[in-house]
N, C-alpha and C positions, 0 to 999 in steps of 0.2 A: 106765510107759504105761498098763496096765489100770486102776491105781488113779486116775489122773487122768481116765480115760474114765468110771469108775464115779462119781467125784465130779461131774464136769460133768452126766451124766444125771439124777444125784439133785437137783442144782441146777435144773436144767430142769424136773423133776417138782414140786418145791417151789413153783417160781414158777408153774407152770400151775395147781396147786391154789389158790395164793393169789388168782391172777386169777379163778379160777372162783368162789370165794367172794366176791370183791369184786363182780363184775359179774353174776352169775347173775340176782339179782333184776330189775335195770333192764332187762336184756335180755329178760327172760321178759316183763315188762310192756309193752315195746314191741312184741314178737311178738304179744301178746294183743290190743293195740290194732289193730295191722295186720289180723290175721286176722278180729277183728270187724267193722272197717271194710269189708274185701272180703265178708264175710257179709252184711251189711247191704245193700251194692250188688247182690248177687246176688239176694237175697230181692226187693229192689224191682223189679229186672228181671222176675223171674218173675210177680210181682204185676201188673205192666204188661202181660205177654203174655196173660194170663188176661183 
């Protein structure tokens, strides 16, 4: 029972590492685009207020 549990946990960990390596960059780029878009909107609002 313990051996099976350990093997399952190792497989989940390996899958998580592979998914992180594959999807890390695209997700980072999307997040940067979203953040920059929101920052630009905020700056525009602040400039309009002044």
